PDB file of N, CA, C and O in Angstrom:
ATOM      1  N   UNK A   1     112.433 115.747 146.971  1.00  0.00           N
ATOM      2  CA  UNK A   1     112.297 117.185 146.936  1.00  0.00           C
ATOM      3  C   UNK A   1     113.367 117.798 147.838  1.00  0.00           C
ATOM      4  O   UNK A   1     113.524 117.400 148.993  1.00  0.00           O
ATOM      5  N   UNK A   2     114.084 118.752 147.305  1.00  0.00           N
ATOM      6  CA  UNK A   2     115.087 119.454 148.103  1.00  0.00           C
ATOM      7  C   UNK A   2     114.379 120.344 149.122  1.00  0.00           C
ATOM      8  O   UNK A   2     113.454 121.083 148.784  1.00  0.00           O
ATOM      9  N   UNK A   3     114.822 120.263 150.350  1.00  0.00           N
ATOM     10  CA  UNK A   3     114.177 121.022 151.425  1.00  0.00           C
ATOM     11  C   UNK A   3     114.970 122.290 151.720  1.00  0.00           C
ATOM     12  O   UNK A   3     115.867 122.295 152.563  1.00  0.00           O
ATOM     13  N   UNK A   4     114.629 123.352 151.018  1.00  0.00           N
ATOM     14  CA  UNK A   4     115.288 124.636 151.214  1.00  0.00           C
ATOM     15  C   UNK A   4     114.626 125.389 152.360  1.00  0.00           C
ATOM     16  O   UNK A   4     113.401 125.502 152.391  1.00  0.00           O
ATOM     17  N   UNK A   5     115.411 125.905 153.304  1.00  0.00           N
ATOM     18  CA  UNK A   5     114.820 126.702 154.379  1.00  0.00           C
ATOM     19  C   UNK A   5     114.243 128.014 153.841  1.00  0.00           C
ATOM     20  O   UNK A   5     114.815 128.623 152.937  1.00  0.00           O
ATOM     21  N   UNK A   6     113.135 128.434 154.389  1.00  0.00           N
ATOM     22  CA  UNK A   6     112.517 129.686 153.948  1.00  0.00           C
ATOM     23  C   UNK A   6     112.113 130.577 155.119  1.00  0.00           C
ATOM     24  O   UNK A   6     112.021 131.793 154.951  1.00  0.00           O
ATOM     25  N   UNK A   7     111.870 130.010 156.296  1.00  0.00           N
ATOM     26  CA  UNK A   7     111.421 130.797 157.449  1.00  0.00           C
ATOM     27  C   UNK A   7     112.625 131.495 158.078  1.00  0.00           C
ATOM     28  O   UNK A   7     113.529 130.842 158.599  1.00  0.00           O
ATOM     29  N   UNK A   8     112.627 132.793 158.025  1.00  0.00           N
ATOM     30  CA  UNK A   8     113.733 133.572 158.585  1.00  0.00           C
ATOM     31  C   UNK A   8     113.177 134.830 159.228  1.00  0.00           C
ATOM     32  O   UNK A   8     112.486 135.619 158.585  1.00  0.00           O
ATOM     33  N   UNK A   9     113.487 135.008 160.504  1.00  0.00           N
ATOM     34  CA  UNK A   9     113.059 136.182 161.269  1.00  0.00           C
ATOM     35  C   UNK A   9     114.205 137.185 161.254  1.00  0.00           C
ATOM     36  O   UNK A   9     115.368 136.787 161.329  1.00  0.00           O
ATOM     37  N   UNK A  10     113.900 138.489 161.159  1.00  0.00           N
ATOM     38  CA  UNK A  10     114.965 139.489 161.057  1.00  0.00           C
ATOM     39  C   UNK A  10     115.940 139.508 162.224  1.00  0.00           C
ATOM     40  O   UNK A  10     117.090 139.910 162.047  1.00  0.00           O
ATOM     41  N   UNK A  11     115.521 139.088 163.399  1.00  0.00           N
ATOM     42  CA  UNK A  11     116.460 139.063 164.505  1.00  0.00           C
ATOM     43  C   UNK A  11     115.821 138.805 165.849  1.00  0.00           C
ATOM     44  O   UNK A  11     114.623 139.007 166.050  1.00  0.00           O
ATOM     45  N   UNK A  12     116.651 138.356 166.753  1.00  0.00           N
ATOM     46  CA  UNK A  12     116.233 138.028 168.106  1.00  0.00           C
ATOM     47  C   UNK A  12     115.688 139.256 168.832  1.00  0.00           C
ATOM     48  O   UNK A  12     114.647 139.174 169.484  1.00  0.00           O
ATOM     49  N   UNK A  13     116.371 140.379 168.727  1.00  0.00           N
ATOM     50  CA  UNK A  13     115.964 141.600 169.427  1.00  0.00           C
ATOM     51  C   UNK A  13     114.579 142.045 168.969  1.00  0.00           C
ATOM     52  O   UNK A  13     113.777 142.513 169.777  1.00  0.00           O
ATOM     53  N   UNK A  14     114.301 141.904 167.702  1.00  0.00           N
ATOM     54  CA  UNK A  14     112.996 142.280 167.158  1.00  0.00           C
ATOM     55  C   UNK A  14     111.874 141.548 167.898  1.00  0.00           C
ATOM     56  O   UNK A  14     110.899 142.164 168.329  1.00  0.00           O
ATOM     57  N   UNK A  15     112.021 140.239 168.038  1.00  0.00           N
ATOM     58  CA  UNK A  15     110.985 139.462 168.708  1.00  0.00           C
ATOM     59  C   UNK A  15     110.951 139.733 170.206  1.00  0.00           C
ATOM     60  O   UNK A  15     109.876 139.836 170.796  1.00  0.00           O
ATOM     61  N   UNK A  16     112.120 139.849 170.819  1.00  0.00           N
ATOM     62  CA  UNK A  16     112.175 140.083 172.260  1.00  0.00           C
ATOM     63  C   UNK A  16     111.566 141.432 172.637  1.00  0.00           C
ATOM     64  O   UNK A  16     111.141 141.620 173.777  1.00  0.00           O
ATOM     65  N   UNK A  17     111.521 142.361 171.703  1.00  0.00           N
ATOM     66  CA  UNK A  17     110.916 143.668 171.959  1.00  0.00           C
ATOM     67  C   UNK A  17     109.395 143.609 171.837  1.00  0.00           C
ATOM     68  O   UNK A  17     108.726 144.643 171.853  1.00  0.00           O
ATOM     69  N   UNK A  18     108.859 142.414 171.716  1.00  0.00           N
ATOM     70  CA  UNK A  18     107.408 142.252 171.652  1.00  0.00           C
ATOM     71  C   UNK A  18     106.866 142.150 170.251  1.00  0.00           C
ATOM     72  O   UNK A  18     105.655 142.210 170.041  1.00  0.00           O
ATOM     73  N   UNK A  19     107.750 141.998 169.296  1.00  0.00           N
ATOM     74  CA  UNK A  19     107.320 141.903 167.914  1.00  0.00           C
ATOM     75  C   UNK A  19     106.797 140.533 167.545  1.00  0.00           C
ATOM     76  O   UNK A  19     106.850 139.586 168.330  1.00  0.00           O
ATOM     77  N   UNK A  20     106.306 140.458 166.368  1.00  0.00           N
ATOM     78  CA  UNK A  20     105.799 139.231 165.781  1.00  0.00           C
ATOM     79  C   UNK A  20     106.239 139.269 164.329  1.00  0.00           C
ATOM     80  O   UNK A  20     106.236 140.331 163.706  1.00  0.00           O
ATOM     81  N   UNK A  21     106.612 138.137 163.792  1.00  0.00           N
ATOM     82  CA  UNK A  21     107.039 138.110 162.409  1.00  0.00           C
ATOM     83  C   UNK A  21     106.289 136.999 161.701  1.00  0.00           C
ATOM     84  O   UNK A  21     106.200 135.881 162.208  1.00  0.00           O
ATOM     85  N   UNK A  22     105.751 137.303 160.533  1.00  0.00           N
ATOM     86  CA  UNK A  22     104.984 136.297 159.797  1.00  0.00           C
ATOM     87  C   UNK A  22     105.386 136.286 158.334  1.00  0.00           C
ATOM     88  O   UNK A  22     106.008 137.215 157.818  1.00  0.00           O
ATOM     89  N   UNK A  23     105.008 135.209 157.697  1.00  0.00           N
ATOM     90  CA  UNK A  23     105.294 135.065 156.279  1.00  0.00           C
ATOM     91  C   UNK A  23     104.409 133.985 155.684  1.00  0.00           C
ATOM     92  O   UNK A  23     103.532 133.442 156.356  1.00  0.00           O
ATOM     93  N   UNK A  24     104.645 133.683 154.432  1.00  0.00           N
ATOM     94  CA  UNK A  24     103.907 132.603 153.782  1.00  0.00           C
ATOM     95  C   UNK A  24     104.832 131.909 152.801  1.00  0.00           C
ATOM     96  O   UNK A  24     105.812 132.482 152.327  1.00  0.00           O
ATOM     97  N   UNK A  25     104.500 130.669 152.512  1.00  0.00           N
ATOM     98  CA  UNK A  25     105.301 129.873 151.590  1.00  0.00           C
ATOM     99  C   UNK A  25     104.401 128.842 150.925  1.00  0.00           C
ATOM    100  O   UNK A  25     103.988 127.868 151.555  1.00  0.00           O
ATOM    101  N   UNK A  26     104.103 129.057 149.667  1.00  0.00           N
ATOM    102  CA  UNK A  26     103.396 128.095 148.823  1.00  0.00           C
ATOM    103  C   UNK A  26     102.174 127.475 149.496  1.00  0.00           C
ATOM    104  O   UNK A  26     102.039 126.252 149.547  1.00  0.00           O
ATOM    105  N   UNK A  27     101.292 128.316 150.007  1.00  0.00           N
ATOM    106  CA  UNK A  27     100.041 127.855 150.588  1.00  0.00           C
ATOM    107  C   UNK A  27     100.040 127.753 152.104  1.00  0.00           C
ATOM    108  O   UNK A  27      98.982 127.588 152.711  1.00  0.00           O
ATOM    109  N   UNK A  28     101.207 127.848 152.723  1.00  0.00           N
ATOM    110  CA  UNK A  28     101.291 127.786 154.178  1.00  0.00           C
ATOM    111  C   UNK A  28     101.668 129.161 154.724  1.00  0.00           C
ATOM    112  O   UNK A  28     102.636 129.777 154.275  1.00  0.00           O
ATOM    113  N   UNK A  29     100.910 129.620 155.673  1.00  0.00           N
ATOM    114  CA  UNK A  29     101.243 130.874 156.366  1.00  0.00           C
ATOM    115  C   UNK A  29     101.876 130.513 157.698  1.00  0.00           C
ATOM    116  O   UNK A  29     101.573 129.471 158.279  1.00  0.00           O
ATOM    117  N   UNK A  30     102.757 131.382 158.175  1.00  0.00           N
ATOM    118  CA  UNK A  30     103.436 131.113 159.435  1.00  0.00           C
ATOM    119  C   UNK A  30     103.680 132.399 160.206  1.00  0.00           C
ATOM    120  O   UNK A  30     103.703 133.496 159.648  1.00  0.00           O
ATOM    121  N   UNK A  31     103.864 132.223 161.521  1.00  0.00           N
ATOM    122  CA  UNK A  31     104.096 133.358 162.408  1.00  0.00           C
ATOM    123  C   UNK A  31     104.966 132.899 163.570  1.00  0.00           C
ATOM    124  O   UNK A  31     104.738 131.826 164.127  1.00  0.00           O
ATOM    125  N   UNK A  32     105.959 133.701 163.941  1.00  0.00           N
ATOM    126  CA  UNK A  32     106.774 133.468 165.126  1.00  0.00           C
ATOM    127  C   UNK A  32     106.612 134.707 166.003  1.00  0.00           C
ATOM    128  O   UNK A  32     106.754 135.833 165.526  1.00  0.00           O
ATOM    129  N   UNK A  33     106.314 134.496 167.290  1.00  0.00           N
ATOM    130  CA  UNK A  33     105.997 135.606 168.180  1.00  0.00           C
ATOM    131  C   UNK A  33     106.336 135.234 169.622  1.00  0.00           C
ATOM    132  O   UNK A  33     106.659 134.082 169.911  1.00  0.00           O
ATOM    133  N   UNK A  34     106.263 136.205 170.517  1.00  0.00           N
ATOM    134  CA  UNK A  34     106.513 135.975 171.937  1.00  0.00           C
ATOM    135  C   UNK A  34     105.183 135.716 172.626  1.00  0.00           C
ATOM    136  O   UNK A  34     104.211 136.449 172.443  1.00  0.00           O
ATOM    137  N   UNK A  35     105.166 134.643 173.433  1.00  0.00           N
ATOM    138  CA  UNK A  35     103.950 134.291 174.179  1.00  0.00           C
ATOM    139  C   UNK A  35     104.376 133.679 175.508  1.00  0.00           C
ATOM    140  O   UNK A  35     105.106 132.689 175.536  1.00  0.00           O
ATOM    141  N   UNK A  36     103.923 134.264 176.596  1.00  0.00           N
ATOM    142  CA  UNK A  36     104.226 133.760 177.941  1.00  0.00           C
ATOM    143  C   UNK A  36     105.732 133.612 178.178  1.00  0.00           C
ATOM    144  O   UNK A  36     106.173 132.630 178.776  1.00  0.00           O
ATOM    145  N   UNK A  37     106.504 134.567 177.718  1.00  0.00           N
ATOM    146  CA  UNK A  37     107.945 134.565 177.943  1.00  0.00           C
ATOM    147  C   UNK A  37     108.735 133.598 177.080  1.00  0.00           C
ATOM    148  O   UNK A  37     109.933 133.416 177.294  1.00  0.00           O
ATOM    149  N   UNK A  38     108.087 132.982 176.116  1.00  0.00           N
ATOM    150  CA  UNK A  38     108.752 132.063 175.197  1.00  0.00           C
ATOM    151  C   UNK A  38     108.461 132.491 173.769  1.00  0.00           C
ATOM    152  O   UNK A  38     107.586 133.320 173.519  1.00  0.00           O
ATOM    153  N   UNK A  39     109.211 131.912 172.836  1.00  0.00           N
ATOM    154  CA  UNK A  39     108.863 132.090 171.438  1.00  0.00           C
ATOM    155  C   UNK A  39     107.811 131.049 171.100  1.00  0.00           C
ATOM    156  O   UNK A  39     107.895 129.899 171.532  1.00  0.00           O
ATOM    157  N   UNK A  40     106.833 131.459 170.333  1.00  0.00           N
ATOM    158  CA  UNK A  40     105.800 130.559 169.848  1.00  0.00           C
ATOM    159  C   UNK A  40     105.823 130.623 168.330  1.00  0.00           C
ATOM    160  O   UNK A  40     106.139 131.659 167.744  1.00  0.00           O
ATOM    161  N   UNK A  41     105.489 129.524 167.712  1.00  0.00           N
ATOM    162  CA  UNK A  41     105.384 129.483 166.259  1.00  0.00           C
ATOM    163  C   UNK A  41     104.054 128.853 165.901  1.00  0.00           C
ATOM    164  O   UNK A  41     103.550 127.982 166.609  1.00  0.00           O
ATOM    165  N   UNK A  42     103.497 129.304 164.799  1.00  0.00           N
ATOM    166  CA  UNK A  42     102.224 128.762 164.326  1.00  0.00           C
ATOM    167  C   UNK A  42     102.250 128.673 162.813  1.00  0.00           C
ATOM    168  O   UNK A  42     102.861 129.503 162.139  1.00  0.00           O
ATOM    169  N   UNK A  43     101.587 127.669 162.291  1.00  0.00           N
ATOM    170  CA  UNK A  43     101.389 127.538 160.842  1.00  0.00           C
ATOM    171  C   UNK A  43      99.917 127.279 160.594  1.00  0.00           C
ATOM    172  O   UNK A  43      99.227 126.705 161.437  1.00  0.00           O
ATOM    173  N   UNK A  44      99.435 127.706 159.426  1.00  0.00           N
ATOM    174  CA  UNK A  44      98.042 127.505 159.040  1.00  0.00           C
ATOM    175  C   UNK A  44      97.939 127.673 157.527  1.00  0.00           C
ATOM    176  O   UNK A  44      98.835 128.249 156.910  1.00  0.00           O
ATOM    177  N   UNK A  45      96.864 127.183 156.925  1.00  0.00           N
ATOM    178  CA  UNK A  45      96.722 127.278 155.468  1.00  0.00           C
ATOM    179  C   UNK A  45      96.236 128.655 155.005  1.00  0.00           C
ATOM    180  O   UNK A  45      95.574 129.376 155.750  1.00  0.00           O
ATOM    181  N   UNK A  46      96.576 129.002 153.770  1.00  0.00           N
ATOM    182  CA  UNK A  46      96.032 130.198 153.116  1.00  0.00           C
ATOM    183  C   UNK A  46      94.507 130.088 153.119  1.00  0.00           C
ATOM    184  O   UNK A  46      94.002 128.978 153.285  1.00  0.00           O
ATOM    185  N   UNK A  47      93.766 131.136 152.951  1.00  0.00           N
ATOM    186  CA  UNK A  47      94.204 132.448 152.513  1.00  0.00           C
ATOM    187  C   UNK A  47      94.246 133.505 153.616  1.00  0.00           C
ATOM    188  O   UNK A  47      94.733 134.608 153.371  1.00  0.00           O
ATOM    189  N   UNK A  48      93.753 133.207 154.825  1.00  0.00           N
ATOM    190  CA  UNK A  48      93.555 134.251 155.831  1.00  0.00           C
ATOM    191  C   UNK A  48      94.756 134.455 156.742  1.00  0.00           C
ATOM    192  O   UNK A  48      95.632 133.596 156.848  1.00  0.00           O
ATOM    193  N   UNK A  49      94.778 135.624 157.405  1.00  0.00           N
ATOM    194  CA  UNK A  49      95.836 135.891 158.360  1.00  0.00           C
ATOM    195  C   UNK A  49      95.555 135.132 159.668  1.00  0.00           C
ATOM    196  O   UNK A  49      94.525 134.471 159.803  1.00  0.00           O
ATOM    197  N   UNK A  50      96.465 135.234 160.604  1.00  0.00           N
ATOM    198  CA  UNK A  50      96.380 134.495 161.868  1.00  0.00           C
ATOM    199  C   UNK A  50      95.075 134.784 162.608  1.00  0.00           C
ATOM    200  O   UNK A  50      94.391 133.861 163.050  1.00  0.00           O
ATOM    201  N   UNK A  51      94.738 136.048 162.740  1.00  0.00           N
ATOM    202  CA  UNK A  51      93.557 136.439 163.513  1.00  0.00           C
ATOM    203  C   UNK A  51      92.245 135.978 162.882  1.00  0.00           C
ATOM    204  O   UNK A  51      91.255 135.783 163.587  1.00  0.00           O
ATOM    205  N   UNK A  52      92.230 135.804 161.580  1.00  0.00           N
ATOM    206  CA  UNK A  52      90.988 135.449 160.884  1.00  0.00           C
ATOM    207  C   UNK A  52      90.907 133.976 160.484  1.00  0.00           C
ATOM    208  O   UNK A  52      90.024 133.584 159.722  1.00  0.00           O
ATOM    209  N   UNK A  53      91.820 133.172 160.993  1.00  0.00           N
ATOM    210  CA  UNK A  53      91.812 131.743 160.685  1.00  0.00           C
ATOM    211  C   UNK A  53      91.294 130.973 161.892  1.00  0.00           C
ATOM    212  O   UNK A  53      91.673 131.261 163.028  1.00  0.00           O
ATOM    213  N   UNK A  54      90.441 130.010 161.649  1.00  0.00           N
ATOM    214  CA  UNK A  54      89.900 129.155 162.707  1.00  0.00           C
ATOM    215  C   UNK A  54      91.062 128.488 163.453  1.00  0.00           C
ATOM    216  O   UNK A  54      91.980 127.960 162.827  1.00  0.00           O
ATOM    217  N   UNK A  55      91.020 128.514 164.786  1.00  0.00           N
ATOM    218  CA  UNK A  55      92.082 127.917 165.592  1.00  0.00           C
ATOM    219  C   UNK A  55      92.284 126.432 165.294  1.00  0.00           C
ATOM    220  O   UNK A  55      93.389 125.916 165.456  1.00  0.00           O
ATOM    221  N   UNK A  56      91.248 125.754 164.868  1.00  0.00           N
ATOM    222  CA  UNK A  56      91.355 124.325 164.558  1.00  0.00           C
ATOM    223  C   UNK A  56      92.279 124.064 163.369  1.00  0.00           C
ATOM    224  O   UNK A  56      92.766 122.946 163.202  1.00  0.00           O
ATOM    225  N   UNK A  57      92.522 125.078 162.547  1.00  0.00           N
ATOM    226  CA  UNK A  57      93.388 124.917 161.374  1.00  0.00           C
ATOM    227  C   UNK A  57      94.844 125.281 161.662  1.00  0.00           C
ATOM    228  O   UNK A  57      95.705 125.129 160.794  1.00  0.00           O
ATOM    229  N   UNK A  58      95.123 125.759 162.869  1.00  0.00           N
ATOM    230  CA  UNK A  58      96.474 126.201 163.231  1.00  0.00           C
ATOM    231  C   UNK A  58      97.213 125.110 163.993  1.00  0.00           C
ATOM    232  O   UNK A  58      96.613 124.358 164.761  1.00  0.00           O
ATOM    233  N   UNK A  59      98.508 125.034 163.776  1.00  0.00           N
ATOM    234  CA  UNK A  59      99.389 124.156 164.536  1.00  0.00           C
ATOM    235  C   UNK A  59     100.403 125.047 165.241  1.00  0.00           C
ATOM    236  O   UNK A  59     100.990 125.930 164.615  1.00  0.00           O
ATOM    237  N   UNK A  60     100.617 124.824 166.542  1.00  0.00           N
ATOM    238  CA  UNK A  60     101.495 125.669 167.347  1.00  0.00           C
ATOM    239  C   UNK A  60     102.632 124.857 167.974  1.00  0.00           C
ATOM    240  O   UNK A  60     102.541 123.640 168.130  1.00  0.00           O
ATOM    241  N   UNK A  61     103.700 125.568 168.327  1.00  0.00           N
ATOM    242  CA  UNK A  61     104.803 124.993 169.101  1.00  0.00           C
ATOM    243  C   UNK A  61     105.446 126.108 169.910  1.00  0.00           C
ATOM    244  O   UNK A  61     105.356 127.278 169.538  1.00  0.00           O
ATOM    245  N   UNK A  62     106.097 125.753 171.015  1.00  0.00           N
ATOM    246  CA  UNK A  62     106.772 126.705 171.896  1.00  0.00           C
ATOM    247  C   UNK A  62     108.273 126.434 171.899  1.00  0.00           C
ATOM    248  O   UNK A  62     108.714 125.294 171.758  1.00  0.00           O
ATOM    249  N   UNK A  63     109.049 127.508 172.062  1.00  0.00           N
ATOM    250  CA  UNK A  63     110.505 127.417 172.053  1.00  0.00           C
ATOM    251  C   UNK A  63     111.077 128.388 173.075  1.00  0.00           C
ATOM    252  O   UNK A  63     110.414 129.350 173.463  1.00  0.00           O
ATOM    253  N   UNK A  64     112.292 128.142 173.505  1.00  0.00           N
ATOM    254  CA  UNK A  64     112.932 129.056 174.452  1.00  0.00           C
ATOM    255  C   UNK A  64     113.147 130.416 173.787  1.00  0.00           C
ATOM    256  O   UNK A  64     113.348 130.507 172.576  1.00  0.00           O
ATOM    257  N   UNK A  65     113.101 131.465 174.601  1.00  0.00           N
ATOM    258  CA  UNK A  65     113.215 132.837 174.085  1.00  0.00           C
ATOM    259  C   UNK A  65     114.686 133.269 174.031  1.00  0.00           C
ATOM    260  O   UNK A  65     115.089 134.248 174.660  1.00  0.00           O
ATOM    261  N   UNK A  66     115.463 132.520 173.271  1.00  0.00           N
ATOM    262  CA  UNK A  66     116.867 132.851 173.061  1.00  0.00           C
ATOM    263  C   UNK A  66     117.232 132.539 171.612  1.00  0.00           C
ATOM    264  O   UNK A  66     116.387 132.101 170.831  1.00  0.00           O
ATOM    265  N   UNK A  67     118.480 132.765 171.266  1.00  0.00           N
ATOM    266  CA  UNK A  67     118.926 132.556 169.884  1.00  0.00           C
ATOM    267  C   UNK A  67     118.660 131.125 169.409  1.00  0.00           C
ATOM    268  O   UNK A  67     118.195 130.916 168.288  1.00  0.00           O
ATOM    269  N   UNK A  68     118.954 130.149 170.260  1.00  0.00           N
ATOM    270  CA  UNK A  68     118.708 128.747 169.886  1.00  0.00           C
ATOM    271  C   UNK A  68     117.221 128.488 169.663  1.00  0.00           C
ATOM    272  O   UNK A  68     116.836 127.809 168.711  1.00  0.00           O
ATOM    273  N   UNK A  69     116.395 129.032 170.545  1.00  0.00           N
ATOM    274  CA  UNK A  69     114.954 128.856 170.402  1.00  0.00           C
ATOM    275  C   UNK A  69     114.429 129.473 169.123  1.00  0.00           C
ATOM    276  O   UNK A  69     113.551 128.910 168.468  1.00  0.00           O
ATOM    277  N   UNK A  70     114.966 130.633 168.765  1.00  0.00           N
ATOM    278  CA  UNK A  70     114.547 131.288 167.521  1.00  0.00           C
ATOM    279  C   UNK A  70     114.884 130.414 166.321  1.00  0.00           C
ATOM    280  O   UNK A  70     114.053 130.228 165.432  1.00  0.00           O
ATOM    281  N   UNK A  71     116.097 129.879 166.293  1.00  0.00           N
ATOM    282  CA  UNK A  71     116.492 129.023 165.166  1.00  0.00           C
ATOM    283  C   UNK A  71     115.681 127.726 165.142  1.00  0.00           C
ATOM    284  O   UNK A  71     115.351 127.218 164.070  1.00  0.00           O
ATOM    285  N   UNK A  72     115.364 127.194 166.314  1.00  0.00           N
ATOM    286  CA  UNK A  72     114.513 126.001 166.374  1.00  0.00           C
ATOM    287  C   UNK A  72     113.128 126.316 165.816  1.00  0.00           C
ATOM    288  O   UNK A  72     112.554 125.509 165.084  1.00  0.00           O
ATOM    289  N   UNK A  73     112.592 127.480 166.156  1.00  0.00           N
ATOM    290  CA  UNK A  73     111.280 127.873 165.656  1.00  0.00           C
ATOM    291  C   UNK A  73     111.295 127.998 164.137  1.00  0.00           C
ATOM    292  O   UNK A  73     110.368 127.541 163.467  1.00  0.00           O
ATOM    293  N   UNK A  74     112.336 128.610 163.596  1.00  0.00           N
ATOM    294  CA  UNK A  74     112.447 128.736 162.141  1.00  0.00           C
ATOM    295  C   UNK A  74     112.514 127.358 161.486  1.00  0.00           C
ATOM    296  O   UNK A  74     111.840 127.115 160.485  1.00  0.00           O
ATOM    297  N   UNK A  75     113.312 126.467 162.039  1.00  0.00           N
ATOM    298  CA  UNK A  75     113.417 125.106 161.480  1.00  0.00           C
ATOM    299  C   UNK A  75     112.099 124.346 161.617  1.00  0.00           C
ATOM    300  O   UNK A  75     111.734 123.567 160.736  1.00  0.00           O
ATOM    301  N   UNK A  76     111.383 124.574 162.724  1.00  0.00           N
ATOM    302  CA  UNK A  76     110.089 123.922 162.923  1.00  0.00           C
ATOM    303  C   UNK A  76     109.103 124.350 161.839  1.00  0.00           C
ATOM    304  O   UNK A  76     108.388 123.517 161.281  1.00  0.00           O
ATOM    305  N   UNK A  77     109.064 125.646 161.542  1.00  0.00           N
ATOM    306  CA  UNK A  77     108.170 126.151 160.490  1.00  0.00           C
ATOM    307  C   UNK A  77     108.512 125.476 159.165  1.00  0.00           C
ATOM    308  O   UNK A  77     107.621 124.986 158.471  1.00  0.00           O
ATOM    309  N   UNK A  78     109.795 125.447 158.812  1.00  0.00           N
ATOM    310  CA  UNK A  78     110.216 124.784 157.575  1.00  0.00           C
ATOM    311  C   UNK A  78     109.749 123.319 157.567  1.00  0.00           C
ATOM    312  O   UNK A  78     109.211 122.839 156.570  1.00  0.00           O
ATOM    313  N   UNK A  79     109.957 122.625 158.678  1.00  0.00           N
ATOM    314  CA  UNK A  79     109.603 121.201 158.771  1.00  0.00           C
ATOM    315  C   UNK A  79     108.102 120.985 158.617  1.00  0.00           C
ATOM    316  O   UNK A  79     107.679 119.986 158.035  1.00  0.00           O
ATOM    317  N   UNK A  80     107.291 121.911 159.132  1.00  0.00           N
ATOM    318  CA  UNK A  80     105.839 121.780 158.993  1.00  0.00           C
ATOM    319  C   UNK A  80     105.434 121.804 157.518  1.00  0.00           C
ATOM    320  O   UNK A  80     104.542 121.066 157.100  1.00  0.00           O
ATOM    321  N   UNK A  81     106.082 122.640 156.751  1.00  0.00           N
ATOM    322  CA  UNK A  81     105.780 122.689 155.321  1.00  0.00           C
ATOM    323  C   UNK A  81     106.153 121.370 154.647  1.00  0.00           C
ATOM    324  O   UNK A  81     105.333 120.760 153.960  1.00  0.00           O
ATOM    325  N   UNK A  82     107.391 120.938 154.847  1.00  0.00           N
ATOM    326  CA  UNK A  82     107.866 119.746 154.146  1.00  0.00           C
ATOM    327  C   UNK A  82     107.214 118.455 154.630  1.00  0.00           C
ATOM    328  O   UNK A  82     107.255 117.445 153.926  1.00  0.00           O
ATOM    329  N   UNK A  83     106.616 118.470 155.814  1.00  0.00           N
ATOM    330  CA  UNK A  83     105.930 117.284 156.326  1.00  0.00           C
ATOM    331  C   UNK A  83     104.583 117.047 155.646  1.00  0.00           C
ATOM    332  O   UNK A  83     104.055 115.936 155.690  1.00  0.00           O
ATOM    333  N   UNK A  84     104.020 118.089 155.014  1.00  0.00           N
ATOM    334  CA  UNK A  84     102.696 117.929 154.405  1.00  0.00           C
ATOM    335  C   UNK A  84     102.541 118.838 153.178  1.00  0.00           C
ATOM    336  O   UNK A  84     101.606 119.635 153.105  1.00  0.00           O
ATOM    337  N   UNK A  85     103.450 118.713 152.234  1.00  0.00           N
ATOM    338  CA  UNK A  85     103.445 119.551 151.029  1.00  0.00           C
ATOM    339  C   UNK A  85     102.094 119.505 150.304  1.00  0.00           C
ATOM    340  O   UNK A  85     101.621 120.558 149.877  1.00  0.00           O
ATOM    341  N   UNK A  86     101.448 118.342 150.141  1.00  0.00           N
ATOM    342  CA  UNK A  86     100.154 118.332 149.441  1.00  0.00           C
ATOM    343  C   UNK A  86      99.100 119.236 150.092  1.00  0.00           C
ATOM    344  O   UNK A  86      98.325 119.890 149.393  1.00  0.00           O
ATOM    345  N   UNK A  87      99.072 119.273 151.423  1.00  0.00           N
ATOM    346  CA  UNK A  87      98.109 120.142 152.123  1.00  0.00           C
ATOM    347  C   UNK A  87      98.332 121.601 151.752  1.00  0.00           C
ATOM    348  O   UNK A  87      97.381 122.325 151.455  1.00  0.00           O
ATOM    349  N   UNK A  88      99.571 122.025 151.768  1.00  0.00           N
ATOM    350  CA  UNK A  88      99.882 123.427 151.506  1.00  0.00           C
ATOM    351  C   UNK A  88      99.666 123.779 150.034  1.00  0.00           C
ATOM    352  O   UNK A  88      99.202 124.875 149.720  1.00  0.00           O
ATOM    353  N   UNK A  89      99.996 122.867 149.146  1.00  0.00           N
ATOM    354  CA  UNK A  89      99.770 123.134 147.717  1.00  0.00           C
ATOM    355  C   UNK A  89      98.279 123.251 147.425  1.00  0.00           C
ATOM    356  O   UNK A  89      97.861 124.084 146.621  1.00  0.00           O
ATOM    357  N   UNK A  90      97.475 122.408 148.085  1.00  0.00           N
ATOM    358  CA  UNK A  90      96.023 122.496 147.921  1.00  0.00           C
ATOM    359  C   UNK A  90      95.519 123.853 148.418  1.00  0.00           C
ATOM    360  O   UNK A  90      94.657 124.463 147.786  1.00  0.00           O
ATOM    361  N   UNK A  91      96.050 124.323 149.542  1.00  0.00           N
ATOM    362  CA  UNK A  91      95.659 125.633 150.075  1.00  0.00           C
ATOM    363  C   UNK A  91      96.065 126.749 149.116  1.00  0.00           C
ATOM    364  O   UNK A  91      95.342 127.732 148.962  1.00  0.00           O
ATOM    365  N   UNK A  92      97.204 126.598 148.480  1.00  0.00           N
ATOM    366  CA  UNK A  92      97.671 127.625 147.517  1.00  0.00           C
ATOM    367  C   UNK A  92      96.754 127.683 146.301  1.00  0.00           C
ATOM    368  O   UNK A  92      96.493 128.758 145.761  1.00  0.00           O
ATOM    369  N   UNK A  93      96.271 126.528 145.877  1.00  0.00           N
ATOM    370  CA  UNK A  93      95.396 126.469 144.711  1.00  0.00           C
ATOM    371  C   UNK A  93      94.002 127.015 144.985  1.00  0.00           C
ATOM    372  O   UNK A  93      93.311 127.447 144.062  1.00  0.00           O
ATOM    373  N   UNK A  94      93.588 126.998 146.234  1.00  0.00           N
ATOM    374  CA  UNK A  94      92.224 127.412 146.565  1.00  0.00           C
ATOM    375  C   UNK A  94      92.163 128.843 147.104  1.00  0.00           C
ATOM    376  O   UNK A  94      91.149 129.236 147.681  1.00  0.00           O
ATOM    377  N   UNK A  95      93.213 129.617 146.928  1.00  0.00           N
ATOM    378  CA  UNK A  95      93.204 130.991 147.404  1.00  0.00           C
ATOM    379  C   UNK A  95      92.084 131.788 146.756  1.00  0.00           C
ATOM    380  O   UNK A  95      91.839 131.684 145.554  1.00  0.00           O
ATOM    381  N   UNK A  96      91.417 132.576 147.566  1.00  0.00           N
ATOM    382  CA  UNK A  96      90.404 133.484 147.061  1.00  0.00           C
ATOM    383  C   UNK A  96      90.688 134.864 147.612  1.00  0.00           C
ATOM    384  O   UNK A  96      90.840 135.041 148.821  1.00  0.00           O
ATOM    385  N   UNK A  97      90.758 135.820 146.740  1.00  0.00           N
ATOM    386  CA  UNK A  97      91.035 137.200 147.171  1.00  0.00           C
ATOM    387  C   UNK A  97      89.963 138.114 146.657  1.00  0.00           C
ATOM    388  O   UNK A  97      90.006 139.318 146.907  1.00  0.00           O
TER     389      UNK A  97
END
């Protein structure tokens, strides 16, 4: 399977100003945000948003709050998807709205 990057944050300044950026990709939801002076990233399965998903279903990582850290966070999100495609596809199939 070709591993195309999909996680892209609009910019470093956006996050450093206290923003949070989230998205979804084929059953996996993701969020990159500032936490304790660092960038944090999280992934979890569909269908709920970050606040309404059980913490046990979320995977987190921390990164430096600079340009390199932002790119590492984006690559980490991509890697989480490709490391367990069946999990995310199953979550996509079980969406309830």
